[in-house]
Steps between C-alpha positions, in 0.01 A plus 500: 500500500777745594690435176185570294453832682867583440461423128187716474677791673798459267275512193315805638830680564637424153170613344496825701855584388420416137181706509684802639776480237245451221290797612804727535625384160170608348484840674856632509563518123202737473651742753761636259459876468248529784557772758402459864463766766664474842193345662475232232873421526472479879204263468692277260805518728295375795358221287850399388614494863215259574596285198864488616386418850281215376781366278743509795242323715457226238875461461551478876219249537633261235877537550512480877309303762155625403281805543466478875845412629731765647775424247262574212432858602630762259848629574421858408242728649193557285219739599248309287529171684528402863787250540389155391156614386319606184526847349267740675283757332639849533250759615465820304399821675400737217436799727861528617682288242619244759521129421 
Protein backbone atom coordinates (compact mmCIF):
# COMPACT_ATOMS: atom_id res chain seq x y z
CA UNK A 1 0.00 0.00 0.00
CA UNK A 2 2.77 2.45 0.94
CA UNK A 3 4.67 1.80 -2.30
CA UNK A 4 1.52 2.50 -4.36
CA UNK A 5 1.05 5.82 -2.54
CA UNK A 6 4.72 6.65 -3.14
CA UNK A 7 4.33 5.88 -6.86
CA UNK A 8 1.20 8.04 -7.12
CA UNK A 9 2.97 10.95 -5.39
CA UNK A 10 5.95 10.54 -7.72
CA UNK A 11 3.70 10.66 -10.79
CA UNK A 12 1.85 13.71 -9.41
CA UNK A 13 5.15 15.51 -8.77
CA UNK A 14 6.52 14.75 -12.24
CA UNK A 15 3.22 15.88 -13.80
CA UNK A 16 3.18 19.13 -11.79
CA UNK A 17 6.73 19.97 -12.91
CA UNK A 18 5.93 19.13 -16.54
CA UNK A 19 2.74 21.19 -16.45
CA UNK A 20 4.58 24.21 -15.06
CA UNK A 21 7.34 24.01 -17.69
CA UNK A 22 4.79 23.52 -20.48
CA UNK A 23 2.69 26.49 -19.36
CA UNK A 24 5.73 28.76 -19.01
CA UNK A 25 6.98 27.60 -22.41
CA UNK A 26 3.68 28.68 -23.93
CA UNK A 27 3.52 32.08 -22.19
CA UNK A 28 7.08 33.40 -22.10
CA UNK A 29 7.71 33.58 -25.87
CA UNK A 30 4.73 35.95 -26.14
CA UNK A 31 6.24 38.37 -23.61
CA UNK A 32 8.85 39.73 -26.02
CA UNK A 33 8.44 43.49 -26.34
CA UNK A 34 5.92 43.78 -23.50
CA UNK A 35 6.49 46.50 -20.92
CA UNK A 36 5.51 46.09 -17.28
CA UNK A 37 5.14 48.75 -14.62
CA UNK A 38 6.78 48.49 -11.20
CA UNK A 39 3.71 46.94 -9.58
CA UNK A 40 3.46 44.26 -12.26
CA UNK A 41 7.19 43.47 -12.00
CA UNK A 42 6.91 43.26 -8.21
CA UNK A 43 3.95 40.89 -8.53
CA UNK A 44 5.87 38.66 -10.93
CA UNK A 45 8.92 38.84 -8.65
CA UNK A 46 6.87 37.59 -5.70
CA UNK A 47 5.45 34.80 -7.83
CA UNK A 48 8.95 33.79 -8.95
CA UNK A 49 10.09 33.73 -5.32
CA UNK A 50 7.24 31.32 -4.58
CA UNK A 51 8.20 29.17 -7.60
CA UNK A 52 11.84 29.05 -6.44
CA UNK A 53 10.70 28.23 -2.94
CA UNK A 54 8.51 25.38 -4.18
CA UNK A 55 11.32 24.04 -6.40
CA UNK A 56 13.75 24.13 -3.45
CA UNK A 57 11.17 22.36 -1.30
CA UNK A 58 10.74 19.62 -3.92
CA UNK A 59 14.49 19.23 -4.31
CA UNK A 60 15.00 19.01 -0.55
CA UNK A 61 12.19 16.50 -0.18
CA UNK A 62 13.52 14.11 -2.83
CA UNK A 63 17.29 14.48 -2.33
CA UNK A 64 17.41 14.28 1.44
CA UNK A 65 15.50 12.31 4.06
CA UNK A 66 12.05 13.56 3.09
CA UNK A 67 9.86 16.61 3.52
CA UNK A 68 9.52 16.39 7.27
CA UNK A 69 12.97 15.51 8.56
CA UNK A 70 15.28 18.16 10.03
CA UNK A 71 18.03 17.40 7.50
CA UNK A 72 15.65 18.14 4.62
CA UNK A 73 14.97 21.72 5.64
CA UNK A 74 16.27 24.34 3.23
CA UNK A 75 19.75 25.63 3.97
CA UNK A 76 18.96 29.21 3.05
CA UNK A 77 16.38 31.49 4.54
CA UNK A 78 13.31 32.06 2.39
CA UNK A 79 10.50 34.45 3.38
CA UNK A 80 7.98 32.54 1.25
CA UNK A 81 8.27 29.25 3.09
CA UNK A 82 8.55 28.27 6.72
CA UNK A 83 11.42 25.77 7.12
CA UNK A 84 10.31 22.32 6.03
CA UNK A 85 6.87 23.46 4.89
CA UNK A 86 5.06 24.52 1.73
CA UNK A 87 5.32 27.99 0.22
CA UNK A 88 2.99 30.39 1.97
CA UNK A 89 0.82 32.96 0.29
CA UNK A 90 2.21 36.45 0.62
CA UNK A 91 -0.29 39.04 1.77
CA UNK A 92 -0.64 42.24 -0.19
CA UNK A 93 -1.65 45.45 1.56
CA UNK A 94 -2.65 47.82 -1.27
CA UNK A 95 -3.29 50.81 1.00
CA UNK A 96 0.32 51.09 2.17
CA UNK A 97 2.14 48.97 -0.41
CA UNK A 98 3.33 46.41 2.18
CA UNK A 99 3.54 42.70 1.39
